[in-house]
DRENNUDREN-99156 format. One line per 3 residues: number of its first residue (from 1); their letters; for each residue x, y, z of N, C-alpha, C, CB. Coordinates in steps of 0.02 Angstrom, whole numbers, m for minus. Each point is the difference from the previous one (the first is absolute). Glycine has a CB too. Example, Ala and Ser with C-alpha at 12.3 -4.5 7.8 and 13.67 -1.06 7.14 Angstrom:
2
1> as> 660:m284:390:m45:59:0:45:60:0:m95:m59:62  77:112:m98:42:59:3:m39:55:37:59:m32:m108
REM end
This chain:
331
1> mtv> m686:10139:2631:m70:m5:m34:m24:m71:8:26:90:m88  m80:m86:89:m38:m70:24:m15:m24:m73:m65:34:128  46:m99:m126:m5:m39:m51:m62:19:m43:61:m86:68
4> tqa> m111:108:m31:m68:27:m29:25:76:m42:m91:m59:117  140:100:m78:1:59:m24:57:m12:m73:m33:66:139  76:m118:m127:41:m10:m59:m37:m15:m73:81:m43:91
7> mrg> m139:1:m65:m27:m32:m62:m74:30:m21:70:m112:36  m83:162:0:m63:35:8:m17:44:m79:25:11:151  m87:m32:m180:8:40:m64:25:m38:m56:20:94:65
10> tgd> 23:m146:m58:37:m41:m57:m31:m62:m14:104:46:30  m141:m75:31:m28:m72:m25:45:m51:m10:m79:55:m54  161:m39:75:40:m56:m12:0:m44:47:58:57:m58
13> rsg> m56:m120:50:2:m44:50:52:m58:m22:m124:33:38  170:2:m80:51:m63:m26:56:m10:47:m21:23:m122  34:17:173:65:m5:51:m13:m73:45:16:151:15
16> aql> 40:m154:11:1:m60:41:m28:24:82:112:m58:m83  m132:124:92:m18:m1:59:m60:m31:31:62:83:m20  m55:m110:93:m65:m28:18:m37:38:50:45:m105:m25
19> avs> m100:111:19:m52:49:54:m15:m65:61:m83:101:m111  81:m172:100:m11:m34:54:53:m59:m9:m129:40:17  170:m52:17:39:m61:6:8:m47:69:56:69:m87
22> tsg> m82:m123:92:1:m44:47:44:m58:1:m99:41:5  119:m66:42:46:m60:9:m22:m50:49:90:72:m28  m123:m139:10:m11:m35:62:m62:14:40:115:m2:0
25> ltk> m158:51:m28:m49:30:39:m52:m52:18:21:110:m54  m32:m117:128:m32:m65:18:m46:27:63:108:m92:m43  m173:69:52:m44:14:44:m28:m70:20:m22:120:m47
28> rfg> 38:m123:122:m50:m57:41:m35:30:49:72:m90:m12  m135:52:9:m33:16:44:m19:m77:41:m36:122:m72  80:m127:135:m4:m62:38:42:m57:m51:m128:35:67
31> drt> 107:m86:m72:21:m55:m37:m6:9:m65:m25:m63:80  m24:107:m108:m15:19:m65:45:40:m54:m96:m8:64  112:m3:m106:44:50:m39:m56:20:m64:141:m60:34
34> vvd> m144:132:m36:m48:24:m32:43:36:m72:m85:13:125  146:19:m107:50:21:m57:63:m36:27:m52:126:m38  67:m157:m35:54:m53:13:66:20:m50:m99:m101:30
37> rvd> 143:135:6:61:22:m36:m7:30:m66:51:m85:59  m86:144:m57:m22:24:m66:45:64:m18:m126:m45:19  165:34:m76:46:51:m34:m44:39:m53:109:m78:15
40> lai> m122:131:7:m36:58:m52:67:44:m27:m133:17:77  115:2:m131:48:52:m43:m41:42:m48:97:m83:2  m124:135:24:m48:39:m37:20:59:m18:m75:m51:49
43> pag> 78:58:m115:43:60:m43:m40:71:18:38:m86:m114  17:128:129:m45:72:15:m29:25:m74:85:46:111  m135:m26:m102:m44:38:m40:m50:m49:m39:91:95:m8
46> svc> m88:m156:23:m42:m38:m32:m68:m4:27:94:m53:m33  m148:30:5:m49:m21:34:m15:m90:6:m38:130:m39  54:m146:98:m5:m60:17:m57:m41:21:91:38:15
49> gfv> m122:m92:m36:m54:m31:13:23:m54:58:m54:26:m126  20:m34:179:3:m50:55:m33:m43:2:26:58:50  m48:m127:m79:m36:m44:15:18:m65:26:m46:61:m69
52> gpn> m13:m101:90:12:m56:28:m72:m30:28:126:42:24  m132:m110:m32:m65:m20:25:m7:0:75:m9:m66:m99  m62:52:126:m22:9:65:64:m27:49:m137:m14:m39
55> gag> 152:54:84:48:m11:57:68:m13:m25:m90:m46:69  121:85:m130:60:m19:m17:42:38:51:m27:m25:m123  16:85:154:38:39:31:13:79:m28:42:m116:32
58> ktt> m87:127:m80:6:63:m37:m14:52:57:m40:m47:m122  m11:49:157:m29:59:37:72:m6:74:m180:m13:m45  193:m38:59:50:1:54:61:30:m30:m45:m101:60
61> tir> 70:91:m118:67:33:m38:m3:71:0:12:m92:m78  m76:117:58:m15:76:m2:6:31:67:m78:m16:m95  48:m19:151:5:13:68:82:16:23:m115:m81:15
64> mll> 142:34:m24:77:m4:13:34:70:m50:0:m160:19  m14:166:m74:25:57:m31:m22:68:25:7:m73:m92  m63:66:130:m22:69:26:15:7:68:m88:7:m77
67> gli> 125:m64:116:27:15:52:m61:m9:54:93:77:m62  m144:m111:45:m61:m11:41:9:m59:37:m73:54:m76  109:m116:45:32:m49:49:62:2:m21:m88:m72:24
70> rpt> 133:29:27:70:m24:m8:12:m52:m29:17:45:78  36:m63:m121:16:m62:m28:22:m37:43:17:37:m90  m34:m108:80:49:m56:61:59:m1:m18:m76:m83:24
73> agg> 92:90:m89:67:m16:m35:17:50:m65:m21:m129:38  68:135:m58:19:31:m59:m7:79:6:m36:m106:m62  55:144:9:m4:72:m16:m3:21:m51:42:10:68
76> gsi> m21:49:m78:m11:34:m70:7:81:1:m83:m100:m28  80:119:m35:m6:69:4:m45:43:m36:96:m22:24  m129:65:1:m66:29:m24:30:66:m27:m92:m57:90
79> lgg> 94:85:m140:24:72:m22:74:11:28:m127:51:3  146:m91:7:81:11:33:m14:m3:62:60:75:m77  m95:m80:116:m10:m9:72:2:m65:26:m60:90:m6
82> slt> 69:m114:59:5:m63:26:m82:m29:24:138:34:41  m150:m95:m67:m65:m24:20:m7:m13:71:m9:m46:m107  57:46:147:m2:m6:71:m1:79:34:68:m125:m10
85> apa> m53:156:m31:m10:64:42:m59:49:m54:149:m6:68  m214:m10:m60:m46:32:m53:4:86:7:m88:m116:5  109:139:45:2:76:4:56:19:m52:m39:10:131
88> tyl> 68:m51:m158:52:38:m45:m25:m11:m64:102:m14:69  m155:m10:m83:m46:7:m77:m60:23:14:46:m92:m58  m88:76:113:m70:18:m12:m34:58:m11:8:m74:50
91> rkv> 48:120:m50:m46:84:m13:9:0:m77:35:90:120  m4:m141:m159:7:7:m77:m54:m52:m20:135:34:m13  m182:m53:45:m48:m69:m9:m55:31:m2:51:m92:59
94> gal> m99:79:m110:m65:10:9:m52:m65:m6:38:115:m41  m89:m122:74:m34:m77:10:m81:6:2:106:m43:78  m126:9:m121:m85:1:10:m11:m92:12:m43:130:m104
97> iea> 47:m138:163:m11:m75:28:m74:m9:14:116:m6:58  m149:m48:m92:m66:m6:13:m48:61:m9:44:m83:71  m109:81:m40:m37:49:m14:12:78:47:m79:m111:m40
100> paf> 92:153:m5:27:66:25:m57:21:70:55:44:m144  m32:m17:187:m48:23:64:24:70:3:m12:m114:78  m56:156:m84:m20:64:1:m39:20:48:14:m5:m98
103> ypq> m22:62:117:m62:22:40:m53:26:m42:68:26:92  m120:m66:m96:m65:8:m41:m36:75:m1:m18:m128:32  38:149:32:m50:75:m5:44:58:m37:m68:m22:127
106> lsg> 128:6:m130:56:56:m22:m9:m8:m87:104:m15:121  m67:71:m136:6:m5:m77:62:m31:m7:m65:100:m33  77:m116:m40:52:m43:m22:69:69:18:m86:m102:m118
109> rdn> 87:151:101:47:60:8:14:m8:76:m48:88:m97  10:m89:152:m7:4:65:39:m55:29:m108:55:m10  83:m115:m20:35:m61:26:75:m5:m18:m109:m58:m10
112> lna> 128:78:m51:70:13:m16:29:39:45:m18:m10:m105  m11:83:128:34:30:57:7:m29:61:m32:82:m47  m8:m114:65:7:m47:71:51:m43:m21:m121:m4:49
115> lgr> 126:m28:m91:55:m57:m1:75:40:m19:m99:m106:m46  83:157:14:75:44:m4:24:23:57:m25:42:m98  m23:m4:142:20:23:61:29:m49:43:m80:77:m13
118> lgq> 41:m149:20:25:m45:44:56:m42:m24:m106:3:46  125:m3:m105:74:m22:m28:47:57:7:m47:m79:m90  22:140:92:63:65:m6:12:2:m75:75:m21:120
121> lnl> m122:21:m155:28:m9:m73:m27:72:m36:m7:m153:m6  27:167:m45:6:49:m42:m74:23:m24:121:m44:m31  m144:83:61:m86:11:m7:m2:35:m75:m39:28:147
124> kai> 83:7:m176:m4:28:m49:14:m53:m59:25:108:66  m29:m167:m57:m6:m64:m51:m74:m18:m3:119:m53:28  m164:68:15:m72:m32:2:m23:16:m70:m31:16:131
127> epv> 22:67:m147:m40:19:m68:42:m46:m67:m37:145:52  92:m145:m47:51:m36:m58:m32:m77:m5:129:74:33  m129:m108:19:m20:m64:5:m61:m15:m12:74:m8:64
130> lgr> m120:55:m46:m83:m7:m19:m4:m2:m71:m45:67:96  81:m18:m131:m5:15:m55:30:m68:m50:4:135:47  65:m151:m21:9:m71:m39:m45:m50:2:99:16:16
133> vgl> m137:m26:37:m43:m50:m5:m65:16:m32:56:m41:93  m75:105:m108:m57:19:m22:m54:5:38:41:m37:m81  m24:67:143:m57:14:46:m3:77:12:12:m118:58
136> sdr> 21:156:m84:m6:71:13:m62:20:4:93:20:m49  m153:m32:m12:m64:19:19:m48:m24:52:21:21:m98  m4:m79:130:m32:m27:60:50:2:70:m73:m80:m88
139> agd> 123:111:78:29:14:59:m34:22:50:75:14:m57  m125:30:54:m29:34:57:m68:m49:20:47:132:m43  m62:m175:6:m64:m44:10:26:m64:70:m47:17:m164
142> kyr> 3:m29:206:3:m35:48:27:m60:m22:m81:56:51  122:m93:m22:46:m74:m15:m81:m46:m11:149:9:104  m181:m9:m67:m63:m44:15:m44:m7:m80:m10:52:150
145> sys> 17:11:m192:m30:m6:m42:29:m18:m66:m57:62:69  131:m77:m58:38:m30:m61:m19:m65:m19:90:61:29  m88:m62:m87:4:m83:m26:47:m42:18:m39:34:m86
148> lgm> 39:m95:63:59:m42:16:64:21:m20:m71:m81:m6  67:91:m68:53:33:m46:36:47:44:m67:m7:m109  21:66:125:25:51:22:43:m6:62:m91:46:m55
151> kqr> 67:m89:102:26:m23:71:66:m29:m32:m118:m32:81  119:m1:m128:64:m40:6:53:53:m38:m60:m136:m2  41:194:m40:35:53:m16:25:47:57:m63:m14:m101
154> lgi> 21:14:152:25:57:55:45:m48:38:m112:89:16  105:m154:m3:44:m44:30:72:14:m30:m96:m87:19  111:83:m98:60:9:m23:24:63:3:m20:m84:m58
157> aaa> m40:134:51:28:79:17:32:m8:72:m101:75:m69  70:m109:113:39:6:75:68:m46:4:m123:16:62  138:m59:m109:59:m44:m22:47:52:m21:m63:m109:m41
160> llp> 36:165:m5:33:24:m41:40:78:45:m93:m70:m112  64:79:174:16:60:40:74:27:11:m99:m40:52  133:m27:m28:87:12:8:24:2:m63:21:m64:103
163> dpe> m44:59:m149:44:11:m72:29:m68:m7:38:133:9  m64:m202:1:44:m53:2:39:m16:m51:m67:m32:64  111:m8:m64:52:m31:m38:m37:m76:m36:107:61:93
166> lli> m129:m78:m38:m25:m80:0:m70:7:27:119:m64:26  m172:52:m74:m68:m7:14:m25:m65:m1:m12:102:m41  m20:m133:105:m29:m64:13:m67:9:m1:88:m41:62
169> lde> m126:m1:m119:m63:m8:1:m24:m58:4:1:83:m45  m58:m94:88:m31:m71:2:m72:m8:m19:78:m20:87  m75:m8:m144:m72:m21:m36:m37:87:m6:m23:m158:71
172> ptn> 68:179:m111:m26:73:m19:m61:9:m38:110:25:m2  m121:m87:m43:m65:m3:m46:m44:m32:25:49:6:m87  m50:m30:156:m55:m56:17:m65:45:9:84:m95:66
175> gld> m131:66:m85:m71:26:m3:m2:54:m46:m26:m31:114  62:43:m161:m22:44:m43:m25:m19:m67:71:60:61  m115:m7:m87:m28:m17:m59:46:m2:m60:m99:45:49
178> pag> 80:m72:m115:43:4:m50:38:71:m16:m74:m92:m37  40:142:30:23:60:3:35:24:37:m67:7:m38  58:m32:112:47:19:54:84:m32:m5:m122:3:74
181> ive> 107:m53:m86:54:m39:m22:46:19:m62:m73:m77:50  56:100:m88:36:30:m52:25:68:25:m67:m62:m88  36:98:104:18:59:41:61:m15:49:m124:39:m7
184> mrg> 121:m81:50:42:m21:52:67:m25:m27:m102:m28:68  95:m12:m120:59:m14:m49:43:56:m26:m69:m87:m34  26:129:10:41:70:m19:31:27:41:m64:24:m62
187> lir> 30:m5:119:25:26:62:73:m33:29:m132:20:23  135:m89:m26:53:m23:21:66:m5:m37:m83:m46:55  52:40:m124:54:14:m40:31:62:m6:m44:m78:m47
190> sfa> 21:130:56:18:71:9:38:13:45:m84:25:m35  85:m72:84:49:5:70:71:m21:m25:m97:m38:94  93:m19:m135:63:m34:m23:43:42:m56:m64:m112:24
193> ddg> 15:150:m56:13:44:m49:44:61:30:m110:m39:m61  88:51:113:39:52:44:63:m24:39:m111:51:14  126:m121:m10:47:m13:28:8:m53:64:8:106:m55
196> mtv> m75:m105:73:m20:m21:63:m2:m71:1:m60:100:17  85:m147:21:m27:m71:8:m59:m23:23:93:m7:10  m117:m34:m41:m72:m11:30:m9:m68:13:m50:92:m59
199> lvs> 33:m128:106:m16:m67:19:m63:m11:10:94:m10:43  m126:m27:m84:m81:m15:m10:m5:m62:25:m26:63:m102  m16:m83:157:m18:m70:13:m81:m6:m33:87:m12:124
202> shl> m100:m32:m160:m57:m22:m32:m23:m62:m2:26:76:m50  m100:m100:59:m22:m79:m15:m23:10:m63:m38:m47:113  49:88:m160:m27:11:m63:59:0:m54:m99:66:54
205> iae> 130:m120:m74:64:m21:m38:m6:47:m60:10:m132:37  m73:134:m78:m13:25:m59:32:80:23:m119:m91:m48  86:128:103:15:64:24:90:5:2:m130:3:77
208> ieq> 152:m43:m48:84:15:m6:25:m8:m56:20:m32:95  m46:m6:m149:20:m16:m75:m6:80:m27:m56:m143:m17  6:174:36:m22:54:m49:41:63:34:m133:m51:m37
211> vcd> 141:42:95:37:69:38:62:m2:24:m95:25:35  137:m91:m34:62:m8:26:56:m20:m58:m63:m32:113  113:45:m100:65:m16:m34:46:m52:43:m5:123:m54
214> yvv> m6:m131:96:36:m44:50:m40:m40:39:79:75:6  m66:m137:9:m43:m37:32:39:m51:57:m78:15:m112  42:m26:171:35:m40:61:m58:m52:12:78:102:63
217> mir> m65:m157:m56:m52:m44:7:24:m51:58:m42:18:m128  12:m36:183:10:m35:51:m55:m57:14:62:102:36  m46:m150:m17:m29:m62:26:15:m34:64:m3:m10:m108
220> agr> m41:3:158:18:m33:60:67:21:24:m68:m92:m33  66:177:38:51:29:32:61:m5:m37:m55:m20:99  56:m12:m160:74:7:m49:m9:27:m55:44:m90:33
223> lvh> 12:131:m54:0:32:m66:6:m48:m54:49:98:49  m107:m100:m105:2:m45:m54:19:26:m55:m73:m55:42  74:129:m46:27:31:m67:m9:89:4:m42:m125:m75
226> qgt> 90:152:60:5:71:m2:31:21:m65:7:5:124  m24:43:m149:34:32:m69:m40:38:m37:65:m87:m13  m55:106:m50:m43:35:m34:m56:m23:m32:84:50:m5
229> vad> m140:m23:m7:m54:m31:m24:5:m19:m73:m61:60:85  98:m41:m121:21:1:m66:43:m66:m2:m3:135:m18  57:m147:53:37:m63:5:m39:m48:25:97:52:14
232> lsa> m137:m51:20:m48:m50:21:m51:m32:m42:19:57:88  m45:4:m137:m39:m26:m49:34:m32:m62:m74:82:43  130:m63:m44:58:m22:m53:0:m73:9:79:106:5
235> tqq> m73:m148:58:8:m59:11:m62:m32:m10:90:22:67  m155:m2:m59:m59:m34:m24:m16:m11:m76:m37:45:103  31:m117:m115:m14:m19:m70:m70:8:2:93:m82:m27
238> sdv> m109:99:m54:m68:0:m16:m41:m59:17:35:70:m82  m104:m69:86:m38:m55:m2:m25:3:m66:m25:m7:119  m7:m49:m140:m51:m9:m63:m64:m9:14:79:m47:m55
241> lva> m126:85:50:m82:m27:4:m20:m22:m57:m34:75:77  14:m149:m92:m27:m38:m47:m80:m20:18:126:m40:m25  m164:36:m25:m63:m15:9:m27:m46:m61:m10:110:69
244> peh> m4:m159:m65:m24:m50:m66:m75:32:m16:68:m131:39  m71:124:m109:m50:15:m40:m64:m29:43:77:m2:m118  m87:m53:131:m51:m41:29:18:m8:70:m26:m59:m103
247> ded> m35:78:148:29:2:69:3:m86:26:m57:140:28  28:m186:m53:21:m75:16:65:m12:m17:m105:m42:m19  160:87:m14:59:m29:m9:56:21:46:m40:m12:m110
250> rer> 9:60:159:50:14:46:39:m48:43:m64:86:m6  30:m130:30:25:m57:47:56:m15:m64:m123:m58:91  103:22:m138:56:m35:m29:49:40:m23:m67:m81:m27
253> lak> 54:153:7:63:36:m17:52:16:48:m67:41:m73  37:m45:149:32:17:50:41:m71:7:m86:98:51  80:m159:m57:23:m59:7:50:m10:m57:m104:m37:59
256> ila> 94:70:m120:54:6:m53:60:41:21:m89:m9:m85  67:82:106:47:40:23:48:m19:61:m81:74:m48  51:m115:94:38:m21:55:45:m52:m22:m86:30:76
259> sag> 57:m79:m117:54:m40:m31:59:8:m48:m86:m45:23  77:110:m32:59:33:m52:32:50:63:m69:4:m149  73:m13:204:33:26:59:m11:63:23:72:m65:m30
262> cav> m140:105:10:m34:54:15:m23:4:82:m34:m3:m130  44:44:156:m49:6:57:m47:36:m14:69:m13:70  m144:m10:m53:m50:28:m23:m38:14:70:3:m57:m126
265> sag> m59:106:117:m44:10:54:m58:36:m33:90:2:94  m131:16:m41:m60:18:m33:14:82:m7:m86:m107:53  56:138:m111:7:52:m22:m55:47:17:66:m56:m75
268> pge> m76:121:45:m68:26:18:m38:m20:m57:33:98:71  m101:m108:m65:m37:m31:m30:m13:m85:0:29:109:m48  m90:m124:40:m22:m69:19:58:m55:m42:m149:43:15
271> ati> 150:m19:m83:38:m46:m38:72:12:m13:m101:m19:m45  133:76:82:62:34:m19:43:m45:54:m42:137:m45  107:m161:11:56:m28:39:56:58:3:m28:m129:m39
274> rve> 68:121:101:49:48:m13:72:m49:4:m78:116:55  124:m108:m102:58:m31:m5:46:30:17:m35:m49:m65  76:29:120:50:23:39:72:m23:m12:m89:9:73
277> ssg> 141:20:m74:75:m26:m7:4:m66:m47:26:46:125  m60:m30:m180:10:m66:m57:54:m2:m39:m106:m3:m14  126:55:0:68:11:m38:m18:m8:m72:78:m46:93
280> lsa> m139:38:m109:m26:12:m64:m39:59:m14:5:m109:m3  11:119:m61:m35:77:m17:m70:m8:m25:112:52:m35  m153:m3:22:m72:7:m10:m10:m45:m77:m15:136:74
283> adl> 68:m131:m110:m18:m25:m55:20:m83:5:14:126:m61  17:m144:105:11:m75:23:m57:m25:33:116:16:15  m148:12:22:m56:m29:22:m54:5:m45:38:20:104
286> nrl> m36:28:m148:m66:2:m56:7:m72:m44:m1:151:m19  75:m152:m1:9:m48:m43:m19:m83:54:106:97:m89  m92:m104:137:m11:m61:47:m73:m15:m7:93:29:88
289> aag> m124:36:m71:m75:m15:10:m27:m15:m79:m15:88:120  30:m57:m160:m25:m23:m73:25:m67:m25:m2:118:m29  73:m148:55:19:m77:m21:m50:m37:47:140:11:m32
292> ngi> m175:19:63:m33:m61:51:m86:25:m14:119:m18:121  m123:41:m174:m77:14:m44:m34:54:59:m28:m144:m73  61:192:95:m35:51:49:11:69:m26:18:m72:103
295> tlr> m66:99:m137:m6:80:m10:12:42:66:m90:m24:m94  125:66:79:1:60:59:m45:63:m21:127:m31:34  m176:46:27:m25:56:m11:30:75:44:m98:m93:m32
298> rla> 137:68:59:43:50:42:62:m18:9:m86:31:55  155:m4:m65:59:1:3:33:59:19:m15:m79:m68  48:96:127:9:60:22:54:m7:49:m115:36:m25
301> eqt> 173:5:27:57:7:37:m39:52:48:111:m29:m91  m83:8:159:m18:47:54:62:4:51:m132:m29:m14  159:96:26:59:12:38:m33:m5:55:75:68:m64
304> rsl> m19:m102:112:m20:m17:71:m6:73:45:66:m127:m11  m94:144:47:m10:47:39:46:m6:69:m117:7:m60  121:53:104:36:7:53:m24:m50:49:23:115:m28
307> era> m93:m114:23:m45:m40:31:13:m80:13:m68:88:m52  78:m100:m24:16:m78:3:87:m17:14:m112:m19:m96  145:69:88:73:m6:22:m4:m14:82:49:89:m102
310> ffa> m86:m51:125:m16:7:71:m2:m63:32:m60:96:m21  m6:m136:m21:m17:m62:25:46:m52:m2:m98:32:m27  138:m38:m45:48:m46:m1:63:11:34:m52:m23:m94
313> ltg> 55:75:123:68:8:37:m12:m8:74:47:81:m87  m112:m81:110:m21:m7:62:m25:m66:19:m20:111:m7  m9:m147:m41:m32:m64:1:m88:18:17:131:m70:47
316> tdd> m137:129:m62:m86:12:31:m40:m24:m60:13:120:80  m71:m147:m48:m52:m22:m50:m25:61:m17:m32:m112:41  20:105:m127:m36:60:m25:m67:m28:m23:108:67:m37
319> agl> m133:m116:51:m65:m27:m34:m55:50:7:29:m120:25  m58:130:m84:m54:53:1:14:72:10:m56:m86:39  119:100:m34:19:85:m3:7:16:m79:78:6:124
322> rpg> m87:58:m121:13:29:m61:43:68:12:m110:m55:m48  144:77:10:46:71:7:m51:54:18:94:m30:m96  m69:51:168:m56:65:21:m28:m24:53:m36:44:m107
325> qem> 26:m105:116:m53:m30:48:52:5:77:m82:m101:m106  52:89:155:40:12:65:17:m74:20:m63:118:43  121:m126:m25:27:m69:13:m18:m17:71:98:13:m82
328> gai> m124:31:124:m18:m27:74:40:70:40:1:m166:m18  m19:169:72:39:43:44:72:m15:12:m102:18:49  150:20:m82:59:m15:m3:31:47:51:m6:m44:m118
331> k> 49:10:180:30:34:38:56:m15:12:m81:22:31
REM end
């Protein structure tokens, strides 16, 4: 019995089995090291977000996992098969990498038929996967008539044809409107509920936070964090947003808070100050301001998002970014 079969229908991901495990995974192109001794440990049945700033080595890592390029050093295990022998596991892996490529003049169903015959896959799976991604009603329409969201869903349907235990999705919400993003989230979560392991790469940190229960972060080819989203969130202290009643008191308030050992930065709104890692409660900050003759019109705790944790761990400058905004083209 496979990992997916054992877990399908239970949603149980508490076991210690790993869908992806690597040790010292390294890739060099000439004298440039793109992936540097990365040790992955992705639990079976999880939805794992894979993030990193531009040039971090994310895409190169995925290509090594899919057997598209060979590692320079290191190895690992994918669904029990050896990373150095992709044939031992690739039939249990589905992938949507970059924009899906289909014949524009063929229908969605006929495109899947062509792919299934080419890959010697079970053609009886076509109708079920079309239904799974919500394309049954449009399966007979030509691909060129599909919206971007429908094209993404057909790409996922193609990745589901081999009934994979591991599904790798590269930027599955890229270019989708808000309704399409919400729909895609639900679809991805449903795969994990069936016991499938899903590896999602994205440059939208807020999306990773919404859909993933496990996260891997890399920077400059090196692993900087991996673990559950819940554990990462638990390590993040809350910030406090403060704003004086009178805008002209903002600079003086910032100096008072800094003198008290608070790390301060600009918060949302012209007169708002973000207080980080102060060790002081909201009540302490209120008393401090009042003791210096400043009345506050705003005093609120704000839990740090996964996005802020990412910036803290990678040392990336988050100036001007807000949750849900793109960080740039992360590869």
